[in-house]
C-alpha positions in Angstrom: -6.6 -25.9 -116.0 -6.2 -22.4 -117.4 -2.6 -23.0 -118.3 -3.3 -26.4 -119.9 -3.9 -25.2 -123.5 -0.7 -23.1 -123.4 1.3 -26.0 -122.1 -0.2 -28.2 -124.8 0.5 -25.6 -127.5 4.2 -25.4 -126.4 4.5 -29.2 -126.5 2.9 -29.5 -129.9 5.1 -26.8 -131.4 8.2 -28.4 -129.9 7.1 -31.8 -131.3 6.4 -30.3 -134.8 9.8 -28.6 -134.9 11.6 -31.8 -133.9 9.6 -33.8 -136.5 10.3 -31.3 -139.2 14.1 -31.6 -138.9 14.4 -35.1 -137.4 16.2 -36.5 -140.4 18.2 -33.3 -141.2 21.8 -32.8 -140.1 21.5 -29.0 -140.6 18.2 -28.9 -138.7 16.9 -25.4 -138.2 19.6 -23.9 -140.4 17.4 -24.9 -143.4 15.0 -22.2 -142.3 17.9 -19.8 -143.0 19.4 -21.5 -146.1 16.1 -22.2 -147.9 15.2 -18.6 -148.6 18.8 -17.8 -149.6 19.0 -20.7 -152.0 15.6 -19.8 -153.6 16.7 -16.2 -153.9 20.0 -17.2 -155.6 18.2 -19.3 -158.2 15.5 -16.8 -159.0 17.9 -14.0 -159.0 20.1 -15.8 -161.5 17.1 -16.4 -163.8 15.3 -13.1 -163.5 17.6 -10.4 -162.2 18.9 -9.6 -165.8 15.3 -9.5 -167.2 14.1 -7.1 -164.5 17.3 -5.2 -163.8 16.0 -1.9 -165.3 12.6 -2.0 -163.5 13.6 -3.4 -160.1 16.5 -2.2 -158.0 18.1 -4.7 -155.6 16.2 -7.5 -157.2 17.4 -10.3 -154.8 16.0 -8.4 -151.8 12.8 -7.6 -153.7 12.2 -11.3 -154.4 13.3 -12.4 -150.9 10.9 -10.0 -149.2 8.0 -11.6 -151.1 9.4 -15.1 -150.6 9.6 -15.0 -146.8 6.0 -13.7 -146.6 4.7 -16.3 -149.1 6.6 -19.1 -147.5 5.1 -18.4 -144.0 1.6 -18.2 -145.4 1.9 -21.5 -147.4 3.6 -23.4 -144.6 1.1 -22.3 -142.1 -2.0 -23.1 -144.1 -0.7 -26.4 -145.6 0.3 -27.8 -142.2 -2.7 -26.5 -140.4 -4.9 -28.2 -142.9 -4.0 -31.7 -141.6 -3.7 -30.8 -137.9 -7.0 -32.3 -136.8 -6.7 -35.5 -138.9 -3.0 -36.0 -137.8 -3.9 -35.6 -134.1 -7.0 -37.8 -134.2 -6.0 -39.9 -131.2 -5.1 -36.9 -129.0 -8.3 -35.1 -129.9 -10.5 -38.2 -128.9 -8.5 -39.0 -125.8 -7.6 -35.7 -124.2 -9.9 -32.8 -123.3 -8.3 -29.8 -125.0 -9.6 -26.9 -127.1 -9.6 -28.4 -130.6 -8.3 -25.1 -132.0 -5.0 -25.6 -130.3 -4.0 -28.1 -133.0 -4.3 -25.9 -136.1 -2.8 -23.1 -134.0 0.3 -25.1 -133.1 1.0 -25.7 -136.8 0.7 -21.9 -137.6 2.9 -21.1 -134.6 5.5 -23.6 -135.8 5.5 -22.0 -139.3 5.9 -18.6 -137.5 8.9 -19.8 -135.6 10.5 -20.9 -138.9 9.6 -17.6 -140.4 11.5 -15.8 -137.6 14.6 -17.9 -138.4 14.2 -17.0 -142.1 14.3 -13.3 -141.1 18.0 -13.9 -140.1 18.8 -14.6 -143.8 16.7 -11.6 -144.8 18.7 -9.4 -142.4 21.9 -10.6 -143.9 20.8 -9.7 -147.3 19.8 -6.2 -146.2 23.3 -5.7 -144.9 24.9 -7.1 -148.0 22.9 -4.8 -150.3 23.4 -1.9 -147.9 19.7 -1.2 -147.5 19.2 0.9 -144.3 16.5 0.0 -141.9 14.4 3.1 -141.4 11.6 4.0 -139.0 9.1 2.7 -141.5 10.3 -0.8 -140.5 8.2 -0.5 -137.4 5.2 -1.2 -139.6 6.6 -4.6 -140.6 5.6 -6.4 -137.3 2.1 -5.0 -137.7 1.8 -6.5 -141.2 3.2 -9.9 -139.9 0.6 -9.8 -137.1 -2.3 -9.5 -139.5 -0.7 -12.1 -141.8 -0.6 -14.5 -138.9 -4.3 -13.9 -138.2 -5.1 -14.4 -141.9 -3.1 -17.6 -142.1 -4.6 -18.9 -138.9 -8.2 -18.2 -140.1 -7.4 -20.0 -143.4 -5.9 -22.8 -141.4 -9.0 -23.3 -139.3 -11.2 -23.5 -142.3 -8.9 -25.9 -144.2 -8.5 -28.2 -141.2 -12.2 -28.6 -141.0 -12.6 -29.2 -144.8 -9.8 -31.8 -144.8 -11.6 -33.9 -142.2 -14.6 -34.2 -144.5 -13.0 -33.9 -147.9 -9.4 -35.2 -148.1 -9.0 -34.1 -151.7 -9.0 -30.5 -150.6 -5.2 -30.9 -150.0 -4.6 -31.5 -153.7 -7.0 -28.8 -154.8 -5.4 -26.4 -152.5 -2.0 -27.2 -153.9 -3.2 -26.3 -157.4 -4.8 -23.1 -156.0 -1.6 -22.1 -154.4 0.3 -22.4 -157.6 -2.1 -19.9 -159.3 -2.1 -17.8 -156.1 1.7 -17.6 -156.2 1.7 -16.2 -159.7 -0.9 -13.7 -158.7 1.3 -12.5 -155.8 4.1 -10.8 -157.9 6.9 -12.6 -156.0 9.4 -12.3 -158.8 8.1 -9.8 -161.3 7.2 -6.1 -161.0 3.5 -5.4 -161.0 4.0 -2.3 -163.2 4.8 -4.4 -166.2 1.2 -5.8 -166.3 -1.8 -4.2 -167.9 -3.9 -2.0 -165.7 -6.8 -4.6 -165.5 -4.4 -7.3 -164.3 -2.9 -5.0 -161.8 -6.3 -4.3 -160.3 -7.0 -8.0 -160.0 -3.7 -8.6 -158.2 -4.4 -5.8 -155.8 -7.5 -7.8 -154.7 -5.1 -10.6 -153.6 -4.7 -10.4 -149.9 -1.3 -12.0 -149.8 0.0 -9.5 -152.4 -1.1 -6.6 -150.1 1.1 -8.1 -147.3 4.0 -8.5 -149.7 3.6 -4.9 -151.1 3.4 -3.5 -147.6 6.5 -5.3 -146.5 8.5 -4.1 -149.6 7.4 -0.5 -148.9 8.4 -0.4 -145.2 11.6 -2.4 -145.5 13.0 -2.2 -149.0 11.8 1.3 -150.0 11.9 2.8 -146.5 8.4 4.3 -146.6 5.1 3.8 -144.8 2.7 1.7 -147.0 -0.3 3.5 -148.4 -3.3 3.7 -146.1 -5.3 1.5 -148.5 -2.7 -1.3 -148.2 -2.7 -1.0 -144.4 -6.4 -1.0 -144.3 -6.8 -4.0 -146.6 -4.2 -6.1 -144.6 -6.0 -5.3 -141.3 -9.4 -6.2 -142.8 -8.2 -9.4 -144.5 -6.3 -10.5 -141.3 -9.0 -9.8 -138.8 -11.8 -10.8 -141.1 -10.4 -14.1 -142.1 -9.5 -14.9 -138.5 -13.0 -14.2 -137.4 -14.6 -16.3 -140.2 -12.2 -19.1 -139.6 -12.9 -19.2 -135.8 -16.6 -19.1 -136.5 -16.5 -22.0 -139.0 -14.2 -24.0 -136.7 -16.4 -23.5 -133.6 -19.6 -24.4 -135.4 -18.1 -27.5 -137.0 -16.4 -29.0 -133.9 -19.1 -31.5 -133.0 -19.3 -32.7 -136.6 -15.6 -33.0 -136.8 -15.5 -35.2 -133.7 -18.2 -37.5 -135.1 -16.2 -37.8 -138.4 -12.9 -38.5 -136.7 
């Protein structure tokens, strides 16, 4: 019985991966091509505009894009995990948390594939990977926790309020523009910069740019905020999910 949740998680992740690429001839290659195509388009539009303020603009953008893409894919798919698996939840005795978790793990697997494209760009732009890159997995770990915590909360909200999916889509649009994916933060007024520094996702992006693109350890404040946001959101998400399980079952 102890291994049952892990077996179920593996099966759910495999199913999600197959379903995601079931009608695609390129399959998992899209996880590599998608960030490259997005980078090419945005670089074509903005690289000239920010050429003086951002060196290696394509890699600058791609660093933020892979972080942002993992977060949005994880939370968007985890949101519907309980509703999509209603039959399984009602028929099979499994920890309910395994369903949102499987969606976040699936997004993480796709994220790992997208890092292949990221690595290629680092080679093309001759950006050396220094010792500071060892911080990157730590940032990703806390990003995973942050996304999972958000996913737990959203999955519960979606069961009771289906319109949260549309509201969250609108919120993500605003959130993206406040994450400095394609523009330098330094061009904004000081007040706006302070606001964006309160954005947890931007802290993950800024930390990743520091340790990979600029070859330096992120400031202690950034590392502290990513750890607090990651662990804190995961803890809150688990608490909300645990306390809502009985109501979720009744609603399903």
